[in-house]
C-alpha positions in Angstrom: 82.7 -128.8 -13.4 83.7 -125.7 -11.6 80.7 -123.8 -10.3 80.1 -120.0 -10.4 81.0 -119.4 -6.9 84.6 -119.6 -7.8 84.3 -117.2 -10.6 86.3 -114.1 -9.9 86.2 -110.6 -11.5 89.6 -109.1 -12.0 90.1 -105.6 -13.5 92.6 -107.1 -15.7 90.3 -109.8 -17.1 89.6 -107.6 -20.1 93.1 -107.5 -21.3 93.8 -111.0 -20.5 90.8 -112.2 -22.6 92.2 -110.2 -25.5 95.4 -112.1 -25.2 93.7 -115.5 -25.0 91.7 -114.6 -28.2 94.5 -113.2 -30.2 94.9 -114.8 -33.6 91.2 -116.3 -33.5 88.9 -115.2 -36.3 86.0 -113.3 -34.3 84.1 -113.2 -37.5 83.4 -117.0 -37.2 81.5 -116.4 -34.1 79.4 -113.8 -35.5 78.6 -115.9 -38.6 77.0 -118.5 -36.4 74.4 -116.2 -35.0 71.0 -115.3 -36.5 70.7 -111.7 -37.8 70.3 -109.4 -34.8 67.3 -107.6 -36.3 65.3 -110.7 -37.1 66.0 -112.1 -33.6 65.2 -108.7 -32.1 61.8 -108.6 -34.0 61.0 -112.2 -32.8 61.7 -111.0 -29.2 59.6 -108.0 -29.5 56.7 -110.0 -31.2 56.6 -112.7 -28.6 53.1 -112.5 -27.2 52.4 -112.3 -23.6 50.5 -115.6 -23.7 53.8 -117.6 -24.4 54.8 -119.8 -21.7 58.3 -119.4 -20.1 60.5 -122.2 -21.5 62.4 -124.3 -18.8 66.0 -123.4 -18.3 68.6 -125.6 -19.8 71.6 -126.5 -17.7 73.8 -124.2 -19.7 71.4 -121.1 -19.4 71.1 -121.9 -15.5 74.9 -121.9 -15.2 75.0 -118.7 -17.2 72.4 -117.1 -15.0 74.4 -118.3 -11.9 77.7 -116.8 -13.4 75.9 -113.5 -14.0 74.4 -113.5 -10.5 78.1 -113.9 -9.1 79.2 -111.2 -11.5 76.6 -108.6 -10.6 77.5 -108.9 -6.8 81.2 -108.4 -7.5 82.7 -104.9 -7.1 83.8 -103.2 -10.1 82.7 -100.7 -12.7 80.0 -101.4 -15.2 82.5 -101.1 -18.0 84.6 -103.7 -16.5 81.7 -106.0 -16.1 80.4 -105.5 -19.5 83.9 -106.4 -20.8 83.9 -109.7 -19.0 80.5 -110.5 -20.4 81.7 -109.9 -23.9 85.1 -111.7 -23.6 84.4 -114.5 -21.1 80.7 -115.3 -20.5 80.0 -116.3 -24.2 82.8 -118.7 -24.2 82.2 -122.2 -23.1 83.6 -125.8 -23.2 83.3 -128.2 -26.1 81.0 -130.5 -23.9 78.4 -128.0 -23.7 79.0 -126.8 -20.3 80.3 -123.3 -19.0 83.5 -123.8 -17.0 85.0 -121.0 -14.8 88.6 -122.0 -13.8 90.6 -120.0 -11.2 94.2 -119.7 -11.9 96.3 -116.8 -10.4 93.1 -114.9 -9.8 92.7 -114.7 -13.6 89.6 -115.6 -15.6 90.3 -118.5 -18.0 87.7 -120.1 -20.5 87.7 -122.7 -23.3 87.3 -121.7 -27.0 84.0 -123.1 -28.2 80.4 -121.5 -27.8 77.7 -123.6 -26.4 75.3 -121.0 -25.4 72.2 -121.2 -27.7 71.9 -118.6 -30.3 68.8 -117.0 -28.9 70.5 -116.4 -25.6 73.7 -115.1 -27.5 71.4 -112.5 -29.4 69.7 -111.7 -26.2 73.1 -110.7 -24.7 73.8 -108.6 -27.7 70.5 -106.8 -27.6 70.6 -106.1 -24.0 74.2 -104.6 -24.5 73.0 -102.5 -27.4 69.8 -101.4 -25.1 72.2 -100.0 -22.4 74.4 -98.5 -25.0 71.2 -96.6 -26.3 70.5 -95.5 -22.7 74.0 -94.4 -22.2 73.9 -92.3 -25.4 70.7 -90.7 -24.4 71.9 -86.9 -23.9 68.9 -86.3 -21.7 70.3 -88.2 -18.8 72.7 -86.6 -16.4 76.1 -88.5 -16.5 75.9 -89.3 -12.8 72.6 -91.0 -13.3 74.0 -92.9 -16.4 76.8 -94.4 -14.3 74.2 -95.4 -11.6 71.6 -96.9 -14.0 74.3 -98.6 -15.9 74.8 -101.0 -12.9 71.5 -102.6 -14.0 73.2 -104.0 -17.2 73.5 -107.5 -15.8 70.4 -107.8 -13.7 68.3 -106.8 -16.8 70.4 -109.3 -18.9 69.5 -112.0 -16.5 65.8 -110.9 -16.7 65.8 -111.1 -20.4 67.4 -114.4 -20.5 65.1 -115.9 -17.8 62.0 -114.3 -19.3 61.8 -113.2 -23.0 58.4 -111.6 -22.4 60.5 -108.7 -21.0 60.8 -107.4 -24.5 57.1 -107.9 -25.5 55.3 -106.9 -22.3 55.3 -103.2 -21.5 54.0 -104.0 -18.1 56.8 -106.4 -17.3 58.1 -105.6 -13.7 61.7 -105.1 -14.7 60.8 -103.0 -17.6 58.4 -100.9 -15.5 61.2 -100.3 -12.9 63.8 -99.4 -15.4 61.4 -97.0 -16.9 60.6 -95.4 -13.4 64.2 -95.0 -12.5 65.3 -93.4 -15.8 62.1 -91.3 -15.8 63.2 -89.9 -12.5 66.7 -89.4 -13.6 65.8 -87.5 -16.6 65.1 -84.1 -14.9 67.4 -84.7 -11.9 70.2 -81.9 -11.6 74.0 -82.7 -10.8 74.8 -81.9 -7.2 78.2 -81.5 -5.6 77.5 -84.5 -3.3 74.9 -86.9 -4.8 74.8 -88.8 -1.5 73.1 -85.9 0.1 70.4 -85.8 -2.6 67.3 -87.9 -1.7 66.4 -88.8 -5.2 69.9 -90.0 -6.1 69.8 -92.1 -2.7 66.5 -93.7 -3.5 67.6 -94.7 -7.1 70.9 -95.9 -5.6 69.2 -97.9 -3.0 66.9 -99.6 -5.4 69.8 -100.6 -7.7 71.9 -101.8 -4.8 69.0 -104.0 -3.6 68.6 -105.7 -7.0 72.4 -106.1 -7.2 72.4 -107.8 -3.7 69.2 -109.9 -3.9 68.1 -110.6 -7.5 69.0 -114.2 -8.5 66.0 -115.6 -10.5 63.0 -114.0 -8.5 61.8 -111.4 -10.9 59.0 -110.4 -8.6 61.6 -108.5 -6.7 61.4 -105.8 -9.4 57.6 -105.5 -8.8 58.3 -105.0 -5.2 61.1 -102.4 -5.6 59.0 -100.8 -8.3 56.1 -100.3 -5.9 58.3 -98.8 -3.2 60.0 -96.4 -5.6 56.8 -95.4 -7.1 55.3 -94.5 -3.7 58.3 -92.4 -3.0 58.4 -90.7 -6.4 54.7 -90.0 -6.5 54.9 -88.3 -3.2 57.8 -86.1 -4.5 55.9 -85.2 -7.7 52.9 -84.2 -5.5 55.0 -81.9 -3.5 56.7 -80.4 -6.5 53.4 -79.8 -8.2 52.1 -78.1 -5.0 55.3 -75.8 -4.9 54.9 -75.0 -8.5 51.2 -74.3 -8.4 52.1 -72.0 -5.4 54.5 -70.2 -7.4 52.1 -69.7 -10.3 49.5 -68.5 -8.0 51.9 -65.8 -6.5 53.0 -64.9 -10.0 49.5 -64.7 -11.2 48.8 -62.4 -8.3 51.6 -60.1 -9.1 50.6 -60.1 -12.9 47.0 -59.2 -11.9 48.0 -56.4 -9.7 50.5 -55.0 -12.5 47.7 -55.2 -15.1 45.3 -53.5 -12.8 47.9 -50.8 -11.9 48.4 -50.1 -15.5 44.7 -49.9 -16.3 44.2 -47.6 -13.4 47.0 -45.3 -14.6 45.6 -45.3 -18.2 42.3 -44.0 -16.9 43.9 -41.4 -14.6 46.5 -40.2 -17.3 43.9 -40.2 -20.2 42.0 -37.6 -18.0 44.7 -35.3 -16.7 47.3 -35.3 -19.6 47.7 -32.0 -21.2 45.6 -30.1 -18.8 46.5 -27.3 -16.5 45.0 -28.4 -13.2 45.9 -27.5 -9.6 48.4 -29.7 -7.6 45.5 -30.6 -5.1 44.1 -32.7 -8.0 47.4 -34.5 -8.6 47.4 -35.5 -4.9 43.8 -36.6 -4.6 44.1 -38.6 -7.9 47.6 -40.0 -7.7 48.0 -40.5 -4.0 44.3 -41.4 -3.0 41.9 -42.2 -5.8 44.5 -44.2 -7.7 44.7 -46.8 -4.7 40.8 -47.0 -4.4 40.7 -47.8 -8.1 43.1 -50.3 -7.8 41.4 -51.9 -4.8 38.0 -52.1 -6.8 39.9 -53.4 -10.0 41.5 -56.2 -8.1 38.3 -57.1 -6.1 35.4 -56.5 -8.5 36.7 -55.8 -11.9 36.4 -53.3 -14.6 32.8 -54.3 -15.4 31.6 -53.6 -11.7 29.3 -50.8 -10.9 31.9 -49.6 -8.2 34.4 -49.2 -10.9 32.1 -47.2 -13.1 31.0 -45.1 -10.2 34.6 -44.3 -9.2 35.4 -43.2 -12.7 32.3 -40.9 -12.9 33.3 -39.3 -9.6 36.9 -38.7 -11.0 35.3 -37.1 -14.1 33.0 -34.9 -11.9 36.1 -34.0 -9.7 38.1 -32.9 -12.7 35.1 -30.9 -14.2 34.5 -29.2 -10.8 37.9 -27.4 -11.1 37.4 -26.2 -14.7 36.3 -22.7 -15.2 32.5 -22.4 -15.3 31.2 -20.5 -18.4 27.6 -19.8 -17.5 25.1 -19.9 -14.7 23.8 -23.4 -15.4 27.5 -24.8 -14.9 27.7 -22.7 -11.7 24.5 -24.2 -10.2 25.4 -27.5 -11.3 28.7 -27.3 -9.3 26.9 -26.1 -6.2 24.6 -29.0 -6.4 27.2 -31.5 -7.1 29.5 -30.4 -4.3 28.0 -32.0 -1.1 27.6 -35.5 -2.9 31.2 -35.1 -4.4 32.7 -34.4 -1.0 30.7 -37.3 0.6 31.6 -39.8 -1.9 35.4 -38.7 -1.8 35.5 -39.0 1.8 34.0 -42.4 1.7 36.3 -43.6 -0.9 39.6 -42.2 0.7 38.5 -43.6 4.1 38.1 -47.1 2.6 41.8 -47.1 1.7 42.7 -45.7 5.1 43.9 -42.3 3.8 45.1 -39.9 6.5 41.8 -38.1 7.8 43.8 -34.9 8.7 45.2 -34.8 5.2 41.8 -35.4 3.8 40.5 -32.2 5.6 43.6 -30.2 4.3 43.0 -31.3 0.8 39.1 -30.8 0.9 39.9 -27.2 2.0 42.3 -26.4 -0.8 39.8 -28.1 -3.2 37.0 -25.9 -2.3 39.1 -22.9 -2.7 39.8 -23.9 -6.3 36.2 -24.9 -6.9 34.8 -21.6 -5.7 37.6 -19.9 -7.9 36.2 -21.8 -10.9 32.8 -20.0 -10.6 34.5 -16.8 -11.2 37.0 -17.5 -14.2 38.2 -13.9 -14.5 39.7 -14.2 -11.0 42.0 -17.1 -12.0 45.6 -17.0 -12.9 44.9 -17.8 -16.5 45.3 -21.4 -15.5 49.0 -21.3 -15.1 50.8 -23.5 -12.8 54.1 -25.5 -12.7 54.2 -29.1 -13.3 54.7 -31.5 -10.3 57.2 -34.3 -10.6 54.4 -36.7 -10.7 53.0 -35.0 -13.9 56.5 -35.0 -15.3 56.3 -38.8 -15.7 56.0 -40.0 -19.2 52.3 -40.4 -19.6 52.6 -41.7 -23.0 54.8 -44.5 -21.9 52.3 -45.4 -19.2 49.5 -45.3 -21.6 51.3 -47.5 -24.1 51.9 -50.1 -21.4 48.5 -50.1 -20.1 46.8 -50.9 -23.4 44.8 -54.0 -24.1 46.2 -57.0 -22.1 45.8 -59.1 -25.3 48.3 -56.8 -27.1 50.7 -57.7 -24.3 50.2 -61.3 -24.5 51.1 -61.4 -28.4 54.5 -59.8 -27.5 56.4 -61.6 -30.2 57.0 -64.9 -32.1 59.6 -65.9 -29.6 57.0 -67.4 -27.4 55.6 -69.7 -30.1 58.0 -72.7 -29.2 58.0 -72.4 -25.5 54.9 -73.8 -23.8 54.2 -74.2 -20.1 55.7 -77.7 -19.1 58.5 -77.5 -21.5 61.9 -78.8 -20.0 65.3 -77.3 -20.9 68.8 -78.2 -20.3 70.8 -75.1 -19.8 74.5 -74.5 -19.4 75.7 -71.6 -17.7 78.9 -69.6 -18.2 80.6 -71.2 -15.4 80.0 -74.7 -17.0 77.4 -75.7 -14.6 74.2 -77.5 -15.9 70.6 -77.3 -14.9 67.5 -79.0 -15.9 64.5 -77.0 -15.5 60.8 -76.8 -16.6 59.0 -73.6 -17.8 56.3 -73.1 -15.2 55.3 -69.5 -15.8 55.3 -67.0 -18.6 54.4 -63.4 -17.9 51.7 -61.8 -20.0 53.0 -58.3 -19.0 56.7 -58.4 -19.9 57.1 -61.8 -21.3 59.6 -63.1 -18.6 59.7 -66.8 -18.0 60.1 -68.6 -14.7 61.7 -72.1 -14.6 61.7 -74.7 -11.7 63.5 -77.9 -11.0 62.2 -81.3 -10.6 61.3 -80.3 -7.0 59.0 -77.5 -8.1 61.7 -74.8 -6.8 62.4 -71.7 -9.1 65.9 -72.0 -10.3 65.9 -69.6 -13.2 64.0 -66.3 -14.3 64.7 -65.3 -17.9 63.2 -64.1 -21.1 62.3 -65.8 -24.1 64.8 -63.9 -26.3 67.6 -64.8 -24.0 66.6 -68.5 -24.0 66.2 -68.5 -27.8 69.8 -67.0 -28.0 71.2 -69.8 -25.7 69.4 -72.3 -27.9 70.9 -71.0 -31.0 74.5 -70.9 -29.6 74.3 -74.4 -28.0 74.1 -73.2 -24.3 70.6 -74.5 -24.1 68.5 -77.3 -25.6 65.0 -78.5 -25.2 64.4 -81.9 -23.7 61.8 -83.6 -25.6 59.8 -86.9 -25.3 60.3 -86.8 -21.6 56.8 -88.3 -20.8 57.4 -91.4 -23.3 58.8 -94.4 -21.2 62.5 -94.5 -22.0 62.5 -98.3 -22.4 60.1 -98.0 -25.3 62.0 -95.1 -26.8 65.2 -97.1 -26.4 63.7 -100.2 -28.1 62.3 -98.2 -31.1 65.9 -96.7 -31.5 67.3 -100.0 -31.5 64.9 -101.5 -33.9 65.8 -98.6 -36.3 69.6 -99.0 -35.8 69.3 -102.8 -36.3 67.2 -102.5 -39.4 69.6 -100.1 -40.9 72.5 -102.4 -40.0 70.7 -105.3 -41.6 70.3 -103.4 -44.9 74.0 -102.5 -44.9 75.0 -106.2 -44.3 72.5 -107.7 -47.0 
């Protein structure tokens, strides 16, 4: 019997095999096999307590041939073709024979591999077809992961618990590699990308070293897990940092709107001197913003600052009687002291403070004698010409900003998207932040780096026209999803054939 070491893969083997089987009835081969769905169910239900059956000579020969095949150069498609057209064919004396003739693969006509092994080959082929059809996986990664077809087939032949044990080393590794590949973004040169290189290295090691030592999968799984866990920790740290920065900006913007709301609600529509605009909009505004950020709106300092602002505005209004005049005279020393303390706290120019206080006193003294005033007429400053109504509308209750529209309903923090840009480039990105001020969205890649800032309405439009899609079930182990999908397909096929 010729051994597997003379087995040679040739890219023309596929076409050669078709010539050799021409005129044969392929249905005879299929009729000898048990129904795939029943075989698949038996494999899934084979408990972990089952002992591994000793390998037959035929199975050992098949595994050796597959080992030789997995180490040969060539594409996954070429290797799969050889498996389908050659490996399942054997001699009538119950031995696999691999004959060398003009560097072409030859094989006898009869099948001797037992039916269980035959179904295992079909099921693994269907498994990898399911993985290849998964639209969530980038094409470059599909090609890379497809190289595991033969090694995984060997595992399934050697150890049927591969299907029933979720903790099986080979199954765990396949899950890890595909999970890492799901959110990977295509790059111009994959060989410059560390994640790609790690997955590539893991697969190449399996192709080079895996014969019958299934423990190799556990070793490689642990190594890759160490790397990938570290990568995820770094990504989460970067994502958290981005969220903290965004949160700080949000808090600042909300505080600014709240401050402007308090100021505009007091000066809107009133004819007040320009000195008041300067004091409030160039000085007191910053103090209110500082207090809001550090102590909040419920603090005593916030309340005290608003009261002082009310007193300052009242001090410039015409005094109608002696009681109001006396009140102003009593108030002025405290008012100036608190104004100076507040403006000094925000490092306001001391020289300008004195100029403003001098002008302020002039207006306050004038307010004691209303008949001497210019009927309150003054020209609006550029600052006052701002749309107070718009600012007030934006600075209303924060909860009203959060409920900005139904477009946010389907987009939650942590949702992954596949987005195709106008130039044809594709990115996979996770929503890591949603602004409560304007509803803008920040998306990061698998490294935690910001790759896109957009809005929910734009993203919704992209989903509707097919330029974007939500990647779902990314947390579920891909092997489990693939097996469930296979079971469903096989069950439907079984019903059609019944």
